[in-house]
C-alpha positions as CSV (number, residue, x, y, z in Angstrom):
1,X,15.9,1.6,-82.3
2,X,19.5,1.8,-81.0
3,X,21.1,1.6,-84.4
4,X,18.8,4.4,-85.7
5,X,20.0,6.7,-82.8
6,X,23.6,5.8,-83.9
7,X,23.0,6.9,-87.5
8,X,21.7,10.1,-86.3
9,X,24.6,10.8,-84.0
10,X,26.3,13.4,-86.1
11,X,22.9,15.0,-86.7
12,X,20.7,16.6,-84.1
13,X,21.6,14.4,-81.2
14,X,25.2,15.4,-81.6
15,X,24.4,18.9,-81.8
16,X,22.1,18.9,-78.8
17,X,24.8,17.4,-76.5
18,X,27.5,19.5,-78.3
19,X,29.7,16.4,-79.1
20,X,30.9,15.1,-82.6
21,X,32.2,11.8,-83.5
22,X,35.6,13.3,-83.8
23,X,35.6,14.2,-80.1
24,X,36.0,10.6,-79.3
25,X,39.7,9.8,-78.5
26,X,41.6,6.6,-78.1
27,X,42.1,7.6,-74.4
28,X,38.2,7.7,-73.9
29,X,37.9,4.3,-75.6
30,X,40.3,2.7,-73.3
31,X,39.6,4.3,-70.0
32,X,37.6,7.4,-69.9
33,X,33.9,8.2,-70.1
34,X,32.7,10.4,-73.0
35,X,32.6,14.2,-72.1
36,X,29.2,15.7,-72.0
37,X,28.4,19.4,-72.4
38,X,28.8,21.5,-69.5
39,X,30.3,18.7,-67.3
40,X,33.8,17.7,-66.6
41,X,34.4,13.9,-66.3
42,X,37.3,12.2,-64.6
43,X,39.1,10.0,-67.0
44,X,40.9,6.7,-66.3
45,X,44.3,6.9,-68.0
46,X,45.1,5.0,-71.3
47,X,45.4,1.2,-70.6
48,X,49.2,1.5,-71.4
49,X,49.4,3.9,-68.5
50,X,47.6,1.7,-66.2
51,X,49.9,-1.2,-67.1
52,X,53.1,0.6,-66.8
53,X,52.0,2.0,-63.4
54,X,51.2,-1.6,-62.3
55,X,54.7,-2.5,-63.7
56,X,56.4,0.3,-61.6
57,X,54.6,-1.0,-58.4
58,X,55.8,-4.5,-59.0
59,X,59.3,-3.3,-59.5
60,X,59.3,-1.4,-56.2
61,X,58.0,-4.6,-54.7
62,X,61.0,-6.5,-55.8
63,X,63.2,-3.9,-53.9
64,X,61.2,-4.3,-50.6
65,X,60.0,-8.0,-50.6
66,X,62.7,-10.4,-49.4
67,X,63.9,-12.6,-52.2
68,X,63.5,-16.3,-52.0
69,X,63.4,-19.5,-54.2
70,X,62.2,-23.0,-54.1
71,X,64.1,-25.9,-55.8
72,X,62.5,-27.0,-59.2
73,X,62.6,-30.3,-61.0
74,X,61.4,-31.1,-64.4
75,X,57.6,-31.6,-64.5
76,X,55.3,-33.9,-66.6
77,X,55.4,-31.4,-69.5
78,X,59.0,-30.8,-69.2
79,X,58.7,-27.5,-67.6
80,X,60.1,-27.0,-64.1
81,X,57.8,-27.3,-61.1
82,X,58.5,-26.3,-57.5
83,X,59.6,-28.8,-54.9
84,X,57.5,-28.4,-51.6
85,X,59.7,-27.8,-48.5
86,X,62.7,-26.5,-50.3
87,X,62.0,-22.7,-50.0
88,X,64.9,-20.6,-48.7
89,X,65.7,-16.9,-48.9
90,X,68.5,-16.0,-51.2
91,X,70.8,-13.0,-51.5
92,X,70.3,-11.8,-55.1
93,X,71.1,-8.3,-56.4
94,X,68.1,-5.8,-56.9
95,X,66.9,-5.4,-60.4
96,X,68.1,-2.2,-62.1
97,X,66.1,0.5,-63.9
98,X,67.6,-1.2,-67.0
99,X,65.9,-4.6,-66.1
100,X,62.7,-2.6,-65.6
101,X,63.0,-1.0,-69.1
102,X,64.0,-4.3,-70.7
103,X,61.2,-6.1,-69.1
104,X,58.7,-4.7,-71.7
105,X,60.3,-6.1,-74.8
106,X,61.1,-9.3,-72.8
107,X,57.3,-9.7,-72.1
108,X,56.5,-9.0,-75.7
109,X,58.8,-11.9,-76.8
110,X,57.6,-14.3,-74.1
111,X,54.0,-13.5,-75.2
112,X,55.1,-13.7,-78.7
113,X,52.9,-16.7,-79.6
114,X,49.9,-15.3,-78.2
115,X,50.5,-12.0,-80.0
116,X,51.0,-13.8,-83.1
117,X,47.8,-16.0,-82.5
118,X,45.8,-12.9,-81.9
119,X,47.0,-11.1,-85.1
120,X,46.0,-14.0,-87.0
121,X,42.6,-14.1,-85.4
122,X,42.2,-10.5,-86.6
123,X,43.4,-11.4,-90.1
124,X,41.0,-14.5,-90.5
125,X,38.1,-12.5,-89.4
126,X,38.9,-9.7,-91.7
127,X,38.9,-12.3,-94.6
128,X,35.4,-13.8,-93.3
129,X,34.2,-10.3,-93.3
130,X,35.4,-9.5,-96.8
131,X,34.0,-12.6,-98.2
132,X,30.5,-11.8,-96.9
133,X,30.4,-14.8,-94.7
134,X,30.1,-12.7,-91.5
135,X,27.0,-10.9,-93.0
136,X,25.3,-14.1,-94.1
137,X,25.7,-15.5,-90.6
138,X,24.4,-12.3,-89.0
139,X,21.4,-12.4,-91.4
140,X,20.7,-16.0,-90.6
141,X,20.8,-15.6,-86.9
142,X,18.7,-12.3,-87.2
143,X,16.0,-14.3,-89.1
144,X,16.0,-17.1,-86.5
145,X,15.6,-14.8,-83.6
146,X,13.9,-11.9,-85.3
147,X,10.8,-11.9,-83.0
148,X,12.6,-13.2,-79.9
149,X,15.9,-11.5,-80.2
150,X,16.7,-11.8,-76.3
151,X,16.9,-15.6,-76.8
152,X,20.1,-15.2,-78.7
153,X,21.9,-14.6,-75.3
154,X,21.5,-18.2,-74.1
155,X,21.7,-19.7,-77.7
156,X,25.2,-18.4,-78.1
157,X,26.5,-18.2,-74.5
158,X,25.9,-21.9,-73.9
159,X,27.9,-23.1,-76.7
160,X,30.7,-20.7,-76.0
161,X,30.8,-21.7,-72.3
162,X,30.5,-25.4,-73.2
163,X,33.6,-25.1,-75.8
164,X,35.6,-23.3,-73.3
165,X,34.8,-25.7,-70.6
166,X,36.2,-28.6,-72.6
167,X,39.2,-26.9,-74.3
168,X,40.2,-24.2,-71.8
169,X,40.5,-22.0,-74.7
170,X,39.2,-18.6,-73.3
171,X,41.6,-16.8,-75.7
172,X,38.9,-17.8,-78.3
173,X,37.0,-14.8,-76.9
174,X,39.1,-12.8,-79.4
175,X,37.6,-14.9,-82.3
176,X,34.0,-14.5,-80.8
177,X,34.0,-10.7,-80.2
178,X,34.1,-9.7,-83.9
179,X,31.1,-11.7,-84.6
180,X,29.0,-10.8,-81.6
181,X,29.4,-7.1,-81.8
182,X,27.7,-6.5,-85.2
183,X,25.2,-9.4,-84.5
184,X,24.0,-7.7,-81.3
185,X,23.9,-4.3,-82.7
186,X,21.8,-5.5,-85.6
187,X,19.5,-7.1,-83.1
188,X,19.0,-3.8,-81.3
189,X,21.4,-4.1,-78.5
190,X,24.9,-2.6,-77.9
191,X,28.5,-3.4,-77.9
192,X,28.5,-3.9,-74.1
193,X,26.0,-6.7,-74.5
194,X,28.0,-8.4,-77.2
195,X,31.2,-8.0,-74.9
196,X,29.5,-9.3,-71.8
197,X,28.3,-12.4,-73.6
198,X,31.7,-13.3,-74.9
199,X,33.6,-12.6,-71.5
200,X,30.9,-13.9,-69.1
201,X,30.5,-17.2,-71.1
202,X,34.1,-17.9,-71.5
203,X,35.0,-17.0,-68.0
204,X,32.3,-19.4,-66.6
205,X,33.5,-22.1,-68.8
206,X,37.1,-21.7,-68.1
207,X,36.6,-21.3,-64.2
208,X,34.6,-24.6,-63.9
209,X,36.4,-26.3,-66.8
210,X,35.5,-29.9,-67.4
211,X,38.5,-31.2,-69.3
212,X,40.8,-28.1,-70.0
213,X,44.3,-29.6,-70.5
214,X,46.2,-26.5,-69.4
215,X,44.5,-26.2,-66.1
216,X,42.4,-29.4,-65.0
217,X,44.6,-31.8,-66.9
218,X,48.0,-30.3,-65.7
219,X,46.7,-29.8,-62.2
220,X,45.4,-33.4,-61.9
221,X,48.7,-34.7,-63.3
222,X,50.8,-32.6,-60.8
223,X,48.4,-33.8,-57.9
224,X,48.6,-37.4,-59.2
225,X,44.9,-37.8,-59.7
226,X,43.1,-39.7,-62.7
227,X,43.0,-37.3,-65.7
228,X,39.7,-35.4,-65.8
229,X,38.4,-37.3,-62.8
230,X,35.6,-35.6,-60.7
231,X,34.0,-34.2,-63.7
232,X,30.5,-35.0,-62.5
233,X,30.7,-32.6,-59.6
234,X,32.2,-29.8,-61.7
235,X,29.7,-30.2,-64.4
236,X,26.9,-29.6,-61.7
237,X,28.5,-26.2,-60.6
238,X,29.5,-25.3,-64.2
239,X,25.8,-25.4,-65.2
240,X,25.0,-23.4,-62.2
241,X,27.8,-20.7,-63.0
242,X,26.8,-20.5,-66.6
243,X,23.1,-20.0,-65.9
244,X,23.9,-17.3,-63.5
245,X,26.0,-15.5,-66.1
246,X,23.4,-15.9,-68.6
247,X,20.8,-14.3,-66.2
248,X,23.0,-11.4,-65.6
249,X,23.7,-10.6,-69.2
250,X,20.1,-11.1,-70.0
251,X,19.2,-8.7,-67.2
252,X,21.3,-6.0,-68.7
253,X,20.1,-6.6,-72.3
254,X,16.4,-6.4,-71.2
255,X,17.2,-3.1,-69.5
256,X,18.6,-1.4,-72.6
257,X,15.9,-3.2,-74.7
258,X,13.3,-1.1,-72.9
259,X,15.4,2.0,-72.5
260,X,18.6,2.4,-74.7
261,X,19.8,5.3,-72.8
262,X,20.4,3.1,-69.8
263,X,23.3,1.2,-71.6
264,X,26.7,1.8,-70.5
265,X,27.9,2.9,-73.8
266,X,24.9,4.9,-74.9
267,X,25.6,7.9,-77.1
268,X,29.5,7.3,-77.4
269,X,29.0,7.5,-81.2
270,X,31.2,4.4,-81.9
271,X,28.8,1.7,-82.8
272,X,28.2,2.8,-86.3
273,X,31.7,1.7,-87.3
274,X,30.7,-2.0,-86.7
275,X,27.5,-1.9,-88.6
276,X,27.8,-2.7,-92.4
277,X,25.1,-1.4,-94.3
278,X,25.1,-4.3,-96.7
279,X,23.9,-6.4,-93.8
280,X,20.5,-4.8,-94.0
281,X,20.0,-6.2,-97.5
282,X,19.0,-10.0,-97.5
283,X,21.6,-11.9,-99.5
284,X,21.8,-15.6,-100.6
285,X,25.0,-17.3,-100.5
286,X,26.9,-17.7,-103.7
287,X,28.6,-21.0,-104.8
288,X,32.1,-19.7,-103.8
289,X,30.6,-18.8,-100.4
290,X,29.0,-22.2,-99.9
291,X,32.4,-23.7,-100.6
292,X,34.1,-21.1,-98.2
293,X,31.5,-22.0,-95.3
294,X,32.3,-25.7,-95.8
295,X,35.9,-25.1,-95.6
296,X,35.5,-22.9,-92.6
297,X,33.5,-25.5,-90.7
298,X,35.9,-28.1,-91.5
299,X,38.9,-25.9,-90.5
300,X,37.2,-25.2,-87.1
301,X,36.8,-28.9,-86.6
302,X,40.5,-29.6,-87.4
303,X,41.3,-26.7,-84.7
304,X,39.1,-28.2,-82.1
305,X,40.6,-31.7,-82.6
306,X,44.1,-30.2,-82.5
307,X,43.4,-28.5,-79.1
308,X,42.0,-31.5,-77.6
309,X,44.3,-34.3,-79.1
310,X,47.5,-32.6,-80.5
311,X,48.1,-30.0,-77.6
312,X,47.7,-27.0,-79.9
313,X,48.2,-23.6,-78.5
314,X,48.7,-20.1,-80.1
315,X,51.6,-20.9,-82.3
316,X,49.7,-23.8,-83.9
317,X,46.3,-22.1,-83.7
318,X,47.8,-18.8,-85.2
319,X,49.4,-20.8,-88.0
320,X,46.1,-22.6,-88.7
321,X,44.2,-19.4,-88.8
322,X,46.7,-17.9,-91.3
323,X,46.3,-21.0,-93.6
324,X,42.4,-20.7,-93.3
325,X,42.5,-17.1,-94.1
326,X,44.4,-17.5,-97.2
327,X,42.5,-20.6,-98.4
328,X,39.3,-18.7,-97.8
329,X,40.4,-15.6,-99.8
330,X,41.4,-17.8,-102.6
331,X,38.1,-19.9,-102.6
332,X,36.2,-16.5,-102.7
333,X,38.3,-15.3,-105.7
334,X,40.6,-12.7,-104.0
335,X,44.2,-12.3,-105.5
336,X,47.2,-12.8,-103.3
337,X,47.8,-9.0,-103.0
338,X,44.2,-8.4,-101.9
339,X,44.4,-11.2,-99.3
340,X,47.5,-9.5,-98.0
341,X,45.7,-6.2,-97.6
342,X,42.8,-7.8,-96.1
343,X,45.2,-9.4,-93.5
344,X,46.7,-5.8,-92.7
345,X,43.1,-4.6,-92.1
346,X,42.7,-7.3,-89.6
347,X,46.0,-6.7,-87.9
348,X,45.1,-3.0,-87.4
349,X,41.8,-4.1,-85.7
350,X,43.5,-6.2,-83.0
351,X,46.8,-4.4,-82.6
352,X,46.0,-2.5,-79.5
353,X,44.7,-5.8,-78.0
354,X,47.7,-7.9,-78.6
355,X,50.1,-5.3,-77.5
356,X,48.2,-5.1,-74.2
357,X,49.0,-8.8,-73.9
358,X,52.6,-8.3,-74.3
359,X,52.7,-5.3,-72.0
360,X,51.0,-7.2,-69.2
361,X,53.6,-10.2,-69.5
362,X,56.2,-7.8,-68.5
363,X,54.7,-7.7,-65.0
364,X,55.5,-11.5,-64.7
365,X,59.0,-10.9,-66.0
366,X,59.7,-8.3,-63.2
367,X,58.3,-10.6,-60.4
368,X,60.1,-13.6,-61.6
369,X,63.5,-12.0,-62.2
370,X,63.0,-10.0,-58.8
371,X,62.8,-13.4,-57.0
372,X,59.7,-12.6,-55.1
373,X,57.3,-14.9,-56.7
374,X,58.4,-17.8,-54.6
375,X,58.5,-15.7,-51.5
376,X,54.8,-14.8,-52.1
377,X,53.7,-18.5,-52.5
378,X,55.7,-19.5,-49.5
379,X,54.1,-16.8,-47.2
380,X,50.5,-17.7,-48.4
381,X,51.3,-21.5,-47.8
382,X,52.5,-20.7,-44.1
383,X,49.1,-18.8,-43.6
384,X,46.9,-21.6,-45.1
385,X,48.7,-24.3,-43.2
386,X,47.3,-23.2,-39.9
387,X,43.7,-23.4,-40.8
388,X,40.8,-25.9,-40.6
389,X,40.1,-27.8,-43.9
390,X,36.8,-26.1,-45.0
391,X,38.3,-22.7,-44.4
392,X,41.5,-23.7,-45.8
393,X,39.9,-24.5,-49.1
394,X,38.4,-21.1,-49.2
395,X,41.7,-19.4,-48.4
396,X,43.3,-21.5,-51.2
397,X,40.8,-19.9,-53.7
398,X,41.4,-16.4,-52.4
399,X,45.1,-17.1,-52.6
400,X,44.8,-18.3,-56.3
401,X,42.7,-15.3,-57.1
402,X,45.4,-12.9,-55.8
403,X,48.1,-14.8,-57.3
404,X,46.5,-14.7,-60.7
405,X,47.3,-11.0,-60.8
406,X,51.0,-11.8,-60.9
407,X,50.9,-14.9,-63.1
408,X,48.3,-14.5,-65.7
409,X,48.8,-18.0,-67.4
410,X,46.7,-20.8,-66.0
411,X,49.1,-23.4,-66.7
412,X,51.9,-21.2,-65.3
413,X,50.1,-20.6,-62.2
414,X,49.4,-24.5,-61.8
415,X,53.1,-25.2,-62.2
416,X,53.9,-22.7,-59.5
417,X,51.2,-23.4,-57.0
418,X,49.9,-26.8,-57.3
419,X,53.0,-28.7,-55.9
420,X,52.5,-26.5,-52.9
421,X,48.9,-26.9,-52.7
422,X,49.2,-30.7,-53.0
423,X,51.3,-31.1,-49.9
424,X,49.1,-28.6,-48.0
425,X,46.0,-30.2,-49.0
426,X,47.2,-33.6,-47.7
427,X,48.5,-32.0,-44.4
428,X,45.1,-30.2,-43.7
429,X,42.8,-33.0,-44.9
430,X,41.6,-31.0,-47.9
431,X,41.0,-33.3,-50.7
432,X,43.2,-32.8,-53.8
433,X,40.2,-32.6,-56.0
434,X,38.9,-29.7,-53.9
435,X,42.2,-27.9,-54.0
436,X,42.3,-28.1,-57.7
437,X,38.6,-26.6,-57.8
438,X,39.7,-23.9,-55.5
439,X,42.5,-23.2,-58.1
440,X,40.2,-23.1,-61.0
441,X,37.8,-20.7,-59.4
442,X,40.8,-18.4,-58.1
443,X,42.5,-18.5,-61.5
444,X,39.3,-18.2,-63.6
445,X,37.0,-15.6,-62.5
446,X,39.7,-12.9,-62.1
447,X,40.6,-13.3,-65.7
448,X,37.8,-10.8,-66.6
449,X,38.8,-8.4,-63.7
450,X,42.5,-7.8,-63.6
451,X,43.7,-5.1,-66.2
452,X,46.8,-7.3,-66.9
453,X,44.5,-10.0,-68.4
454,X,43.9,-11.2,-71.9
455,X,40.2,-9.8,-71.7
456,X,41.7,-6.3,-71.9
457,X,42.3,-7.1,-75.6
458,X,38.6,-7.9,-76.1
459,X,37.6,-4.6,-74.3
460,X,40.0,-2.8,-76.7
461,X,38.5,-4.4,-79.7
462,X,34.9,-3.6,-78.6
463,X,36.0,-0.1,-77.4
464,X,34.6,-0.7,-73.8
465,X,36.1,1.4,-71.1
466,X,37.7,-0.6,-68.2
467,X,36.0,1.5,-65.5
468,X,32.6,0.7,-67.0
469,X,33.3,-3.0,-67.3
470,X,34.4,-3.1,-63.6
471,X,31.3,-1.3,-62.6
472,X,29.2,-3.9,-64.6
473,X,31.2,-7.2,-63.7
474,X,31.8,-6.6,-60.0
475,X,28.3,-7.7,-58.7
476,X,28.5,-10.8,-60.8
477,X,31.9,-11.8,-59.5
478,X,30.7,-11.5,-55.9
479,X,27.6,-13.8,-56.8
480,X,30.1,-16.3,-58.6
481,X,32.5,-16.4,-55.7
482,X,29.6,-17.0,-53.3
483,X,28.6,-20.0,-55.4
484,X,32.1,-21.1,-55.5
485,X,32.5,-20.8,-51.7
486,X,29.5,-23.0,-51.3
487,X,30.7,-25.6,-53.8
488,X,34.2,-25.9,-52.1
489,X,32.5,-26.3,-48.7
490,X,30.2,-29.1,-50.2
491,X,33.1,-30.7,-51.8
492,X,35.3,-30.8,-48.7
493,X,32.2,-32.0,-46.5
494,X,31.5,-34.9,-48.9
495,X,35.1,-35.9,-49.2
496,X,35.2,-35.2,-53.1
497,X,37.7,-37.2,-54.6
498,X,38.1,-39.0,-58.0
499,X,35.0,-41.0,-58.1
500,X,32.4,-38.3,-58.3
């Protein structure tokens, strides 16, 4: 099927089209379409170029947009939060070209814990791959779905979405992607199907999160609502959102199942590197591998508990992944030097992705240091304050979606906007619970659209061009936002509060 075509890529198929594997460049991986014989294709620049261009645009905005600030006080987590009604314009010096240049290393430093966590995810999965556990897992799933492979989509998307809905750990997509890609390829699908499964499921779970501490929990604390209240209403629309996402990915997978040439990545010659020939040979787990599996499951259990009860984030998760990778290697019988080399292999696989995270953080650095973030928040709040309650809830969602471009962190966005939305919701008669849901929708769905988001790291791992991803995901986002608008209107109409 699709795999057989990949294996013959350098043979007659490649000769027919006049393309070799060696012709595939990193630029094409990150933005451009593969060139075809006799035809020129317009290529999107490398992802670094896209992000630097965005950085330059934001720097120009700091020179043109009036500077302003809100007063801030210490919030419930110890981080500063805005004080509504305290906005004032300030006379601050413009950022210099040096500030622009230094924003990149500053962004890397600020995103240091996420970068570290991403590197450790790569290291852990490199060890899992070396020990053969990944192969065993793929073989088991292949046997389970051998005659009904399409059902692997809901079977895996539902738990990924559910886990994200409870933990808010959308970043775990970096962990899921290395598993899903070889799995879907072995089932006869493509890298795009695997990428869509990961991103659509985690985005759905994150956007209508049930108990996410960093978004729902923090927002409800700032809004002075009972922690995780209103979970029933959110659960209903989370199920609807996830089912729509599953249907959308299923639809694409069915299409390429019938005709592989209709796939977004058909013929790019890159799938072969994700397929281990050993995966075609049925294996039984050795005693060492059984111990390694038991340790891995226990380690994942500890991580989930840490996320929910100890407030773990990337620093703790990254350290835990490093520990698990070392222990797994020792259990399997690898010596320390070999484990170190395996870690290096893992670092290389995710390096582009984690650097994208640091570079995108530089955009937030420029906007914060340029003193225009508060001006943007204040301007939107003035617009929203003049609207009826149902419409205001929708405008809040749109505002949060736009603002997520400037502040990619969900908790950071909550700290900046929720104090303002709290006062506005009371003033306009919008329930605070509805205002939080508008924040969740606006912040969540755009996380798989904006090129400054974490999902770009997953696209880099899967070698999926951003332009093709946008073409695929745009219709789904329109559907999701339509459902979100309906849910906000219903929430406001029934006076949704803490008791539903």
